C-alpha positions in Angstrom: 13.9 2.7 -72.6 17.2 3.0 -70.8 17.8 -0.5 -69.4 20.3 0.4 -66.7 18.1 3.3 -65.4 15.0 1.1 -65.5 16.8 -1.6 -63.5 17.7 0.9 -60.8 14.1 2.1 -60.6 12.8 -1.5 -60.3 15.2 -2.3 -57.4 15.1 1.0 -55.6 12.9 1.6 -52.6 12.7 5.2 -53.8 10.4 4.2 -56.6 6.8 3.0 -56.2 5.7 -0.1 -58.0 2.4 -0.3 -59.7 0.2 -2.8 -61.6 -1.5 -1.3 -64.6 -4.5 -2.6 -66.7 -4.6 0.1 -69.4 -2.1 1.4 -72.0 0.2 3.3 -69.7 2.4 4.7 -72.5 -0.4 7.1 -73.4 -0.1 8.8 -70.0 3.7 9.1 -69.9 5.2 12.4 -71.0 8.8 13.0 -72.0 10.9 13.6 -69.0 8.7 11.7 -66.5 10.7 9.8 -64.0 9.1 6.5 -64.7 9.8 3.2 -66.4 7.4 0.4 -67.3 7.4 -3.2 -68.5 4.5 -4.3 -70.8 3.3 -7.8 -70.1 0.8 -7.9 -73.0 -1.3 -5.4 -74.9 -3.3 -4.6 -71.7 -1.2 -5.2 -68.6 2.0 -3.5 -67.5 4.2 -3.1 -64.5 5.3 0.5 -63.8 7.9 2.2 -61.5 7.4 5.8 -60.5 9.5 8.1 -58.3 7.9 8.1 -54.9 8.4 11.9 -54.6 5.8 12.4 -57.3 3.8 9.2 -56.9 0.4 9.4 -55.0 0.6 8.5 -51.4 -0.5 5.0 -50.6 -3.2 6.3 -48.2 -4.3 9.2 -50.4 -7.2 7.6 -52.3 -9.0 4.4 -52.7 -9.3 5.1 -56.4 -5.8 3.7 -56.9 -6.4 0.6 -54.7 -6.1 -1.9 -57.5 -2.9 -0.3 -58.8 -1.0 -0.7 -55.6 0.7 -4.1 -55.5 -0.7 -6.5 -53.0 1.7 -8.7 -51.0 1.5 -12.5 -51.1 2.7 -15.1 -48.6 3.7 -18.7 -48.8 1.0 -21.3 -48.4 2.7 -24.0 -46.5 2.3 -24.8 -42.8 4.8 -26.4 -40.5 5.7 -30.0 -41.2 7.9 -32.8 -40.0 11.6 -32.0 -40.2 13.9 -34.4 -42.0 16.2 -34.8 -45.0 13.8 -36.9 -47.0 12.0 -40.2 -46.9 14.0 -43.4 -46.4 11.3 -45.3 -48.2 9.0 -43.2 -50.4 5.3 -43.5 -49.7 3.4 -43.1 -53.0 -0.1 -43.2 -51.4 -0.8 -39.5 -52.2 0.0 -40.2 -55.9 -2.2 -43.2 -55.9 -5.1 -41.4 -54.2 -4.8 -38.7 -56.9 -5.0 -41.2 -59.7 -1.5 -40.2 -60.8 0.6 -43.2 -60.1 -1.7 -45.5 -62.1 -1.0 -43.5 -65.3 2.8 -43.3 -65.0 3.3 -46.8 -66.5 1.9 -48.7 -69.4 -0.3 -48.4 -71.4 -0.4 -44.6 -71.3 3.0 -43.8 -69.8 2.0 -40.3 -68.8 5.1 -38.9 -67.0 4.9 -35.3 -68.3 7.0 -35.8 -71.4 7.1 -32.7 -73.5 5.3 -30.6 -70.9 6.8 -27.6 -69.0 5.9 -27.2 -65.4 6.5 -23.7 -64.1 6.9 -22.5 -60.5 6.9 -18.9 -59.4 8.1 -19.1 -55.9 11.2 -19.1 -53.6 13.7 -20.7 -56.1 14.9 -24.2 -56.5 17.9 -26.3 -55.3 18.9 -27.3 -58.8 21.6 -29.7 -57.7 19.1 -32.0 -56.1 19.0 -35.4 -58.0 15.2 -35.1 -58.1 15.7 -32.6 -61.0 18.1 -34.6 -63.1 17.3 -37.0 -65.9 18.7 -40.6 -66.3 21.9 -39.2 -67.8 22.6 -36.8 -65.0 21.5 -33.8 -67.0 19.2 -31.1 -65.6 15.5 -31.2 -66.4 15.3 -27.5 -65.5 15.0 -25.6 -68.8 15.5 -22.1 -67.3 15.6 -20.2 -64.1 14.9 -16.5 -63.7 16.4 -15.4 -60.3 14.9 -12.0 -59.6 17.1 -11.6 -56.5 20.4 -12.1 -58.4 21.8 -9.1 -60.3 25.1 -10.6 -61.3 24.0 -12.0 -64.6 21.9 -11.0 -67.7 18.2 -10.6 -67.2 15.6 -12.2 -69.5 14.9 -10.1 -72.6 12.5 -7.2 -71.8 12.6 -7.6 -68.0 15.7 -5.5 -67.1 16.5 -7.1 -63.7 17.5 -10.4 -62.2 19.6 -13.1 -63.9 18.4 -15.8 -66.3 20.2 -19.2 -66.4 19.5 -21.7 -69.2 19.8 -25.5 -69.0 23.2 -25.2 -70.6 24.3 -22.9 -67.8 22.9 -25.3 -65.2 24.5 -28.4 -66.7 27.8 -26.6 -66.8 27.5 -25.7 -63.2 26.6 -29.4 -62.3 29.8 -30.5 -64.0 31.7 -28.1 -61.9 33.2 -28.6 -58.4 31.7 -25.3 -57.4 28.3 -25.0 -59.1 27.1 -22.0 -57.0 29.9 -19.9 -58.5 28.5 -20.5 -62.0 24.7 -20.5 -61.2 24.2 -18.8 -57.8 20.6 -19.9 -57.5 19.5 -21.2 -54.1 16.3 -21.8 -52.2 16.9 -21.2 -48.5 13.2 -21.5 -47.6 12.9 -24.7 -49.8 9.2 -23.9 -50.5 9.7 -23.8 -54.3 12.0 -26.9 -54.3 9.3 -28.8 -52.3 6.6 -27.8 -54.8 8.7 -28.7 -57.8 9.6 -32.0 -56.3 6.0 -33.0 -55.7 4.9 -32.0 -59.2 7.9 -33.0 -61.2 10.5 -34.8 -59.1 12.5 -37.5 -60.9 12.3 -41.2 -60.0 15.1 -41.4 -57.5 16.4 -45.0 -57.1 13.7 -46.3 -59.3 11.0 -44.4 -57.3 11.8 -46.1 -54.0 13.4 -43.0 -52.6 11.3 -40.3 -54.3 9.1 -39.7 -57.3 7.0 -36.7 -58.4 3.7 -36.7 -60.3 5.3 -35.8 -63.7 8.9 -37.1 -63.4 9.9 -36.4 -67.0 8.4 -32.9 -67.4 10.7 -30.0 -68.0 10.9 -27.3 -65.3 11.0 -23.5 -65.5 11.5 -21.6 -62.3 11.1 -17.9 -61.2 12.7 -17.0 -57.9 10.7 -14.1 -56.6 12.5 -11.1 -55.1 11.3 -9.9 -51.7 8.8 -7.0 -51.6 10.2 -3.5 -51.2 10.6 -2.1 -47.7 8.1 0.7 -48.3 5.4 -1.8 -49.1 6.4 -4.1 -46.2 6.0 -1.1 -43.9 2.7 -0.1 -45.4 1.3 -3.6 -44.9 2.9 -4.1 -41.5 4.7 -7.3 -42.6 6.4 -8.7 -39.4 10.1 -9.2 -39.2 11.6 -11.5 -41.8 8.3 -13.0 -42.9 8.6 -13.7 -46.7 6.3 -11.4 -48.7 6.2 -11.1 -52.5 4.8 -8.4 -54.7 2.0 -8.7 -57.2 4.1 -7.0 -59.8 6.9 -9.6 -59.6 4.4 -12.5 -59.7 2.8 -11.1 -62.8 6.2 -10.7 -64.5 7.0 -14.3 -63.5 3.9 -15.5 -65.2 4.7 -13.4 -68.3 8.2 -15.0 -68.4 7.2 -18.6 -68.1 4.4 -18.1 -70.6 7.0 -17.5 -73.2 8.0 -21.1 -73.1 4.7 -22.4 -74.5 4.4 -23.5 -78.1 0.7 -23.7 -79.1 -0.4 -27.2 -80.2 3.1 -28.7 -79.3 4.7 -27.8 -76.0 2.2 -26.9 -73.2 3.1 -24.9 -70.0 1.4 -25.7 -66.7 1.9 -22.8 -64.2 1.7 -23.6 -60.5 1.2 -20.8 -57.9 1.6 -21.6 -54.2 1.2 -18.1 -52.7 -1.8 -16.2 -51.6 -3.2 -13.1 -49.8 -6.4 -12.0 -48.1 -6.3 -8.6 -49.7 -8.7 -8.1 -52.6 -12.5 -8.4 -53.4 -12.5 -12.2 -53.3 -14.6 -12.2 -56.5 -11.8 -12.5 -59.1 -11.3 -8.8 -59.8 -7.7 -8.3 -58.8 -5.4 -7.3 -61.5 -3.3 -10.4 -60.9 -6.5 -12.6 -61.2 -7.6 -10.9 -64.4 -4.2 -11.2 -65.9 -4.0 -14.9 -65.0 -7.5 -15.4 -66.5 -6.2 -14.0 -69.9 -3.2 -16.3 -69.8 -5.3 -19.3 -68.8 -7.5 -19.0 -71.9 -4.5 -19.3 -74.3 -4.0 -22.6 -76.0 -1.5 -25.1 -74.5 -1.7 -23.4 -71.1 -3.0 -24.4 -67.7 -2.9 -22.2 -64.6 -3.4 -23.6 -61.1 -3.6 -21.7 -57.8 -3.7 -22.9 -54.2 -6.7 -22.0 -52.0 -4.7 -21.0 -48.9 -4.7 -22.1 -45.3 -7.1 -19.5 -43.8 -10.2 -21.7 -43.2 -10.1 -21.5 -39.4 -7.8 -18.6 -38.9 -10.6 -16.2 -37.9 -9.8 -13.7 -40.5 -13.1 -13.5 -42.4 -16.4 -12.0 -41.3 -19.6 -12.2 -43.3 -22.6 -9.9 -42.4 -26.1 -9.8 -43.6 -28.8 -7.1 -43.5 -32.4 -7.8 -44.3 -33.5 -6.6 -47.7 -35.3 -3.3 -47.5 -33.7 -2.3 -44.2 -33.6 1.5 -44.2 -31.1 4.0 -43.0 -29.9 3.4 -39.4 -29.9 -0.4 -39.3 -26.5 -1.5 -37.9 -24.3 -4.5 -37.1 -21.3 -4.7 -34.8 -18.2 -6.5 -35.9 -15.8 -7.3 -33.1 -12.1 -7.8 -33.6 -9.8 -9.1 -30.9 -6.4 -7.5 -31.3 -3.6 -9.4 -29.6 -0.6 -8.2 -27.7 2.4 -7.2 -29.8 0.3 -6.3 -32.9 2.3 -3.5 -34.6 -0.5 -2.8 -37.1 -2.7 -4.4 -39.7 -5.0 -3.6 -42.6 -8.7 -4.5 -42.6 -10.8 -4.6 -45.8 -14.6 -4.2 -46.1 -16.4 -5.1 -49.3 -20.1 -4.5 -49.8 -22.5 -5.1 -52.7 -22.7 -2.5 -55.4 -26.4 -1.9 -54.8 -26.0 -1.1 -51.1 -24.4 1.8 -49.3 -22.9 1.6 -45.8 -21.3 4.0 -43.3 -19.1 3.0 -40.4 -18.3 3.8 -36.7 -15.4 2.6 -34.6 -15.1 1.9 -30.8 -11.8 1.3 -29.2 -11.1 -1.2 -26.3 -11.1 1.8 -24.0 -14.5 3.0 -25.1 -13.6 5.9 -27.3 -15.6 6.2 -30.4 -15.4 7.5 -33.9 -19.1 7.8 -34.6 -21.0 7.9 -37.9 -18.3 8.4 -40.6 -20.1 9.3 -43.7 -18.1 7.9 -46.6 -17.9 9.9 -49.8 -17.4 8.8 -53.4 -13.7 8.5 -53.0 -11.9 9.8 -49.9 -9.3 9.2 -47.1 -9.4 10.3 -43.5 -7.1 9.6 -40.5 -8.4 9.4 -37.0 -6.7 9.4 -33.6 -7.8 8.9 -30.0 -7.3 10.7 -26.7 -6.4 7.8 -24.5 -5.0 5.4 -27.2 -1.8 5.6 -29.3 -3.7 4.0 -32.2 -4.1 5.8 -35.5 -6.6 4.6 -38.1 -6.4 5.7 -41.7 -9.7 5.0 -43.6 -9.8 4.8 -47.4 -13.2 4.5 -49.0 -14.9 4.3 -52.4 -18.6 4.0 -53.1 -17.7 2.2 -56.3 -14.2 0.6 -56.4 -13.0 0.8 -60.0 -11.8 -2.8 -60.3 -14.9 -4.5 -58.9 -17.8 -2.1 -58.8 -18.3 -2.8 -55.1 -18.3 -0.5 -52.2 -14.9 -0.7 -50.6 -13.4 0.5 -47.3 -9.9 -0.1 -46.1 -8.9 0.5 -42.4 -5.2 0.8 -41.6 -4.7 0.3 -37.9 -1.3 1.6 -36.6 -0.2 0.7 -33.1 -3.6 -0.8 -32.2 -4.4 -1.1 -28.5 -4.8 -4.8 -27.5 -8.4 -5.8 -26.8 -11.7 -5.7 -28.5 -12.2 -3.2 -31.3 -15.7 -2.8 -32.6 -16.6 -1.7 -36.2 -20.2 -0.7 -36.5 -21.6 -1.1 -40.0 -24.6 1.2 -40.6 -27.0 1.1 -43.6 -27.4 4.2 -45.7 -30.7 4.2 -47.7 -32.5 1.1 -48.8 -30.7 -2.2 -48.9 -31.2 -4.5 -51.9 -28.7 -7.3 -51.3 -27.6 -6.8 -47.6 -24.4 -8.9 -47.6 -21.0 -7.6 -46.8 -17.6 -9.2 -46.1 -14.5 -8.2 -44.1 -11.0 -9.7 -44.2 -8.0 -9.4 -42.0 -4.5 -10.2 -43.4 -3.3 -13.8 -43.8 -1.9 -15.4 -40.6 1.8 -14.8 -41.3 1.2 -11.1 -42.1 0.0 -10.5 -38.5 2.3 -9.9 -35.6 -0.1 -11.1 -32.8 -3.2 -13.2 -32.3 -5.7 -11.0 -34.1 -9.1 -12.3 -35.3 -12.8 -11.7 -35.6 -14.8 -12.9 -32.6 -17.5 -14.2 -34.9 -15.5 -15.4 -37.9 -16.7 -17.7 -40.5 -14.8 -20.5 -42.4 -16.5 -19.9 -45.7 -15.3 -17.5 -48.4 -11.7 -17.9 -47.2 -9.9 -18.8 -50.4 -6.9 -16.6 -50.7 -6.4 -14.5 -53.8 -6.0 -15.1 -56.7 -7.8 -18.4 -56.2 -11.2 -16.7 -56.9 -10.2 -16.0 -60.5 -12.8 -17.2 -63.0 -10.7 -19.2 -65.4 -7.9 -20.6 -63.3 -8.1 -23.9 -61.5 -8.4 -23.4 -57.7 -7.3 -26.3 -55.4 -8.1 -26.9 -51.8 -6.5 -29.4 -49.4 -7.5 -32.8 -47.9 -5.9 -35.7 -46.1 -5.5 -38.6 -48.4 -4.9 -41.1 -45.6 -8.4 -40.7 -44.1 -10.2 -38.7 -46.9 -10.9 -35.9 -44.5 -11.0 -32.2 -45.5 -8.0 -30.2 -44.1 -9.6 -27.8 -41.5 -7.1 -25.1 -42.2 -7.7 -25.1 -45.9 -9.4 -22.2 -47.5 -13.0 -22.6 -48.6 -15.4 -21.2 -51.2 -17.4 -19.8 -52.7 -16.4 -16.4 -54.0 -17.9 -13.2 -52.5 -20.4 -13.3 -55.4 -21.1 -17.0 -54.9 -19.3 -18.2 -58.0 -18.3 -21.8 -57.5 -14.7 -22.1 -56.3 -12.7 -24.2 -55.7 -12.8 -26.8 -58.5 -11.1 -29.6 -56.7 -9.3 -30.7 -53.5 -6.0 -32.5 -53.6 -3.7 -34.3 -51.1 -1.8 -31.7 -49.0 -1.6 -33.2 -45.4 1.7 -34.9 -44.4 2.6 -35.3 -48.0 6.1 -36.8 -48.6 8.5 -34.2 -50.0 12.2 -34.0 -50.6 12.6 -32.7 -47.1 10.3 -34.8 -45.0 6.5 -34.7 -44.8 4.9 -31.2 -45.2 1.4 -29.8 -45.0 -0.4 -26.9 -46.8 -2.4 -25.9 -49.8 0.8 -25.2 -51.8 1.5 -28.9 -51.7 -2.0 -29.7 -52.8 -1.7 -27.4 -55.9 1.7 -28.9 -56.7 0.1 -32.4 -56.7 -2.7 -31.2 -59.0 -0.2 -29.4 -61.3 1.7 -32.6 -61.8 -1.5 -34.4 -62.7 -2.4 -31.7 -65.2 1.0 -32.1 -66.7 0.2 -35.8 -67.3 -3.1 -34.8 -69.0 -1.3 -32.1 -71.1 1.1 -34.7 -72.4 -1.8 -36.8 -73.6 -3.8 -33.9 -74.9 -1.3 -31.6 -76.5 2.1 -33.4 -76.9 0.5 -36.6 -78.2 -2.1 -34.7 -80.2 -5.3 -36.0 -78.7 -6.6 -32.5 -77.9 -4.1 -30.0 -79.2 -6.3 -27.0 -78.5 -6.4 -27.6 -74.8 -6.5 -24.6 -72.4 -7.2 -24.2 -68.7 -11.0 -24.2 -69.2 -10.9 -27.5 -71.1 -8.5 -29.1 -68.6 -10.6 -27.9 -65.7 -13.8 -29.4 -67.0 -12.2 -32.7 -67.8 -10.8 -32.9 -64.2 -14.2 -32.0 -62.8 -15.7 -34.9 -64.7 -13.1 -37.3 -63.4 -13.1 -36.1 -59.8 -13.8 -38.6 -57.0 -17.1 -37.9 -55.2 -18.7 -39.2 -52.0 -22.3 -40.2 -51.9 -22.4 -38.6 -48.4 -21.8 -35.1 -49.8 -23.6 -32.8 -52.3 -21.5 -31.3 -55.1 -20.3 -28.8 -55.8 -19.6 -27.6 -52.2 -17.4 -25.0 -50.5 -14.7 -27.4 -49.3 -14.2 -29.9 -52.1 -15.5 -28.0 -55.1 -16.6 -30.8 -57.5 -14.6 -33.5 -55.6 -11.1 -34.9 -55.0 -8.4 -34.9 -57.7 -8.4 -38.1 -59.7 -6.4 -38.1 -62.9 -7.1 -41.7 -63.6 -10.8 -40.9 -63.2 -10.4 -38.4 -66.1 -9.2 -41.1 -68.4 -12.0 -43.4 -67.2 -14.4 -40.7 -68.3 -12.6 -40.4 -71.6 -12.9 -44.1 -72.2 -16.6 -44.1 -71.3 -16.1 -46.2 -68.1 -17.8 -44.0 -65.5 -17.0 -44.7 -61.9 -19.6 -45.1 -59.2 -19.3 -42.5 -56.4 -17.8 -43.8 -53.2 
């Protein structure tokens, strides 16, 4: 494959990006204007000239192959340049601090912690060892085209630890390694999980302060996708394709039975079936089951955002039963996407009523189709894609794309078609930062609000709680999955957590804390040879056994999963000293 031409396609908005879960090379003919990057024997990322690529609104058949966009999962926090006196209480509550010293001395030695996010401020002392050398083993900056890309990826620039150390010795490090993190999201996560002991831990310390670090700085989503998804202004948005390539890159650093990799993902989206069937989720599941790997994902901050609706028809309801779903669209909303997911055994049709009373009655949805509707007294246009059986999930799927929606109450009428055997359906609006105005369901529910890919079967999904008062964070996403599989596994501290830049809150902080704790366990299990075959499934089950649980709650549950993160509790279980629930 021509590397230069492939790089141009990857970066150009004239080429459509796609995520592929079948051997794409069998479909490519000589002369096709396409390039692709294989991630493994099944998954690839492809780039096709948009002049010949299917239109994004043409068919629901290609739904899973169009990259979803993901946002950052951190809420606002206290401003500041860091803590004057570091408060380790979150590390103590998580059972992390207790293991950093004798007798186990679990500080992440020999473990690689990987972050696929907004970059890293590599000059920060929290990422240096005791000799002033960088603990960052490698950085792949997808946004920087000035250097050499990693082998097989064709774009971006890769910087090794040698490059970084040379830059640190320079008076002008950014000229040698021009990696930055303007948003600081990736730096904050890396600091929580793997920050060095600054001033003996009195100024700052992460969960695994001696782990090595690998970073992927994600490039921004292409303009054509931002426009399709109505991403507001300068809101950060990242493509599924780039995240998958980031995972493939950091996965290369694992050495089975010797050097484990813990992958931490602090981004999320509301698009997808919320049952673990997205291509990103499936790819992560495959990586998670490889030896010496552990994959952790945050559960998002959509719990009380009003962006999820769950409906229920009685079993054996016949044709004509209906439910109204009301959406309040705020002022200034440029547009948004709405997704409907119904059970495979049931069939639904839909109608729409605008705030002004105009209706689109009784749309009968075919096997796989797209229709666009307008209104006489409204400027709104609604494109509706539908599939009776969406190929990735097997569920009935409908996507509504509202363009220039009139402010007010929009009503989606869901009608049954034939007999109903399950009766449940779900609808999701985009995550909060992907909406321009105050848009939400009038009868929203807080359950089944984990962002994707936290519904994946094999990965560890982490929700958020306040370690100061042991209360669940109201904004945190909640389980279970759309098919009632138990997610999340655990909750971790993520409210007013000390970071390198003041206290912050959000599920991305919680997953970073959990990832640092997993790095401690992987040091003991793989590096020290106590369980060299460890993978995500084994780690997950050990952490479930060691979780802190309250006698006031039943477990598992939708908020806490199996309990609160407690790495020390894991080792109590391993030693046979079971802890009594609080």
